[in-house]
C-alpha positions in Angstrom: 110.8 85.8 91.5 108.6 86.6 88.4 108.4 90.3 89.2 111.0 93.1 89.1 111.4 95.2 92.1 113.5 98.0 93.6 114.4 98.6 97.2 116.2 101.8 98.6 118.0 101.6 101.9 121.3 101.5 103.6 123.9 98.8 102.8 126.9 97.5 104.6 129.3 94.5 105.2 128.7 92.0 108.1 132.3 92.9 109.5 131.8 96.7 109.2 128.2 97.4 110.5 129.1 101.0 111.4 129.7 102.1 107.8 126.3 102.1 106.1 126.1 103.4 102.6 122.9 104.7 100.9 121.9 102.7 97.7 119.4 101.2 95.6 118.8 97.5 94.8 117.2 96.7 91.5 116.1 93.1 90.5 115.2 92.3 87.1 113.7 88.8 86.5 116.0 88.1 83.5 119.0 90.4 84.1 119.4 89.8 87.9 120.2 92.0 90.9 122.3 95.2 90.7 123.1 97.3 93.8 124.2 100.9 93.1 125.8 102.6 96.0 126.6 106.3 96.8 129.9 105.6 98.5 132.1 102.6 99.2 131.4 99.7 101.7 135.1 100.0 102.8 137.6 102.7 103.5 139.4 103.8 100.3 142.6 102.1 101.2 140.8 98.7 101.4 138.3 99.4 98.6 141.0 99.5 95.9 142.7 96.2 96.9 142.2 93.5 94.4 140.3 91.1 96.8 137.6 93.9 97.3 136.2 93.2 93.8 134.2 90.3 95.3 132.0 90.5 98.4 130.6 87.2 99.8 127.8 89.0 101.7 126.3 92.4 101.6 123.5 93.3 104.0 120.7 95.8 103.6 118.1 97.4 105.6 115.5 99.0 103.1 113.1 101.9 103.6 110.2 99.4 102.9 111.1 97.4 106.0 112.7 94.6 104.2 116.0 93.0 105.4 118.2 91.7 102.6 121.3 89.7 102.1 123.2 89.7 98.8 125.3 86.6 98.4 128.1 86.3 95.9 128.4 89.9 94.7 131.1 91.2 92.4 132.2 94.9 91.6 131.0 95.7 88.1 131.3 99.6 88.1 133.0 102.4 90.0 133.1 106.2 89.2 133.9 109.3 91.2 132.0 112.3 90.1 132.9 116.0 90.0 131.4 116.3 93.5 133.8 113.7 94.8 131.0 111.1 95.4 131.9 107.5 94.4 129.2 105.7 92.7 129.7 101.9 93.0 127.7 99.2 91.4 127.7 95.4 92.3 126.1 92.5 90.6 124.6 90.0 93.0 124.1 86.4 92.1 121.5 85.8 94.9 119.2 87.9 96.9 117.8 86.6 100.1 114.9 88.6 101.5 113.9 88.2 105.1 117.2 87.6 107.0 120.7 88.9 107.7 123.3 86.4 107.2 126.3 87.4 109.2 128.7 84.7 108.2 128.9 82.2 105.3 128.6 79.4 107.8 125.0 80.7 108.6 123.9 80.0 105.0 122.5 76.5 106.0 119.0 75.4 105.1 116.8 72.4 105.9 113.7 73.3 103.8 112.9 74.6 100.3 109.4 75.5 98.9 109.2 76.3 95.2 106.3 77.2 93.0 107.2 76.1 89.4 105.6 77.4 86.3 103.3 74.7 84.8 103.5 72.4 87.8 99.9 72.8 88.6 98.8 72.0 84.9 101.1 69.1 84.9 99.5 67.7 88.1 95.9 68.5 86.8 94.3 68.1 90.2 92.1 70.6 92.0 89.8 70.7 94.9 86.8 72.4 93.3 83.6 70.6 93.0 81.0 71.4 90.2 79.1 74.6 91.4 75.4 74.5 92.2 73.7 77.3 90.4 70.2 78.6 90.7 68.5 81.8 89.8 69.2 83.3 93.2 72.3 81.4 94.6 75.7 80.0 93.6 77.3 77.5 95.8 81.0 76.5 95.2 82.7 73.9 97.3 86.4 73.7 97.6 88.7 71.5 99.6 92.6 71.4 99.3 93.6 68.1 97.6 95.8 65.8 99.8 99.5 66.4 99.7 101.5 64.0 97.5 104.4 62.8 99.5 107.6 61.0 98.5 111.2 60.2 99.6 114.1 62.0 98.0 116.9 60.4 100.1 117.6 58.9 103.4 117.6 62.4 105.0 115.1 64.3 102.9 111.3 63.9 102.1 109.5 65.8 99.5 105.9 66.6 98.8 103.7 68.4 96.5 101.4 70.6 98.5 98.3 72.4 97.6 97.2 75.9 98.8 94.9 78.5 97.7 94.3 82.3 98.1 90.9 83.7 98.8 91.0 87.5 99.5 88.0 88.7 101.4 88.2 92.4 102.4 86.3 95.6 101.7 83.3 95.7 99.6 82.8 92.5 97.6 81.6 92.8 94.1 83.5 89.8 92.6 85.4 86.9 94.0 88.4 85.1 92.5 90.0 82.1 94.1 93.2 80.4 92.9 94.7 77.1 93.7 98.6 76.7 93.7 101.0 73.9 94.1 104.4 73.8 95.8 107.3 71.6 95.4 108.7 71.1 98.9 111.8 69.2 100.3 112.4 68.8 104.1 115.8 67.6 105.2 116.9 66.3 108.6 120.3 67.7 108.0 121.5 71.2 107.1 122.5 72.0 103.4 124.4 74.8 101.8 122.5 77.0 99.4 123.7 75.1 96.3 122.8 71.8 97.9 119.3 72.8 98.9 118.7 74.3 95.4 119.8 71.0 93.9 116.6 69.3 95.1 114.5 72.0 93.3 116.7 71.7 90.3 116.4 68.0 90.0 112.7 68.1 90.4 112.4 71.0 87.8 114.5 68.8 85.3 112.1 65.8 85.9 109.2 68.3 85.1 110.9 69.5 82.0 111.1 65.8 80.9 107.5 65.3 81.8 106.4 68.4 79.9 108.9 68.1 77.1 109.6 71.9 77.3 111.3 74.3 79.7 109.9 75.8 82.8 111.1 78.0 85.6 110.6 78.8 89.3 107.9 81.5 90.1 108.9 81.6 93.8 111.3 80.0 96.3 111.2 80.2 100.0 113.8 78.8 102.3 113.9 77.8 106.0 116.8 77.9 108.2 117.2 76.9 111.9 119.3 80.1 112.2 116.2 82.2 111.8 113.2 81.2 113.9 110.5 83.5 115.1 109.4 82.7 118.6 106.9 84.1 121.0 104.8 82.8 124.0 102.4 81.1 121.6 104.3 79.6 118.8 107.7 79.0 117.2 108.2 79.0 113.4 110.8 79.5 110.8 111.0 82.8 109.1 110.3 82.8 105.4 113.5 83.7 103.4 112.5 84.6 99.9 115.2 83.8 97.3 115.8 85.7 94.0 118.1 84.9 91.1 117.6 85.5 87.4 115.7 83.3 85.1 117.4 82.6 81.8 115.4 84.0 78.8 115.6 80.7 77.2 113.6 79.2 80.1 110.6 81.4 79.5 108.3 78.6 79.1 104.7 78.9 77.4 101.6 77.4 78.9 101.6 73.7 78.3 99.7 72.3 75.4 100.5 68.8 75.8 102.6 66.5 78.2 104.3 63.0 78.1 102.7 62.0 81.2 101.3 63.4 84.6 101.4 62.8 88.2 98.4 60.4 88.0 100.3 57.7 86.1 
């Protein structure tokens, strides 16, 4: 969510899958998502009806292999050039990468995982031990800290989970290992997108209070029972990556002080 991206592909409405229009989706961290199409998603007679201004769901199959759902889009620009090609531009409030939602009723989720800027600094816990250094050897030990679990409500549990990346490929001349922290909420019942996001927002507001300054999500992953990958060996939820713009006023600096941390 903290990086801009662009995806070219073909776009269509769930109720009109045969009419696929080429176009480009551009996501800007602060400006949001804009879809520019070279044609209309509906026949001209339907496209110019007043209700065609808003599209609840727009689906995309991109050249880079990603499948995308745009949620709550509205028409922001249309123009027919001298060649008779109609250029249409939509602004999308939400971008969901990793799934095609065919109906609004499918937008139900049971889990949200979010990495929040300055959360790791606020928790101030890591799994590194002091390295052992000699003239010919360096030994670094690391173990993920235990998850911090808590109850959100009678149907929902939360936790702060630790994970790390440790890329090891090709010729190795240097090593860098990073520890990250996720806020996670798991519910027994399904929630709409706004409801599942409310768990993240409430925790983010709590973090703002603890830090005494603004913060923002760096990534958000959703899980839905409607999208499960299965094979003969395992069954797991597909990761659905959520994107929406970050307000410029929420561009938080690295923390210099905090009112309290998780150890209190």
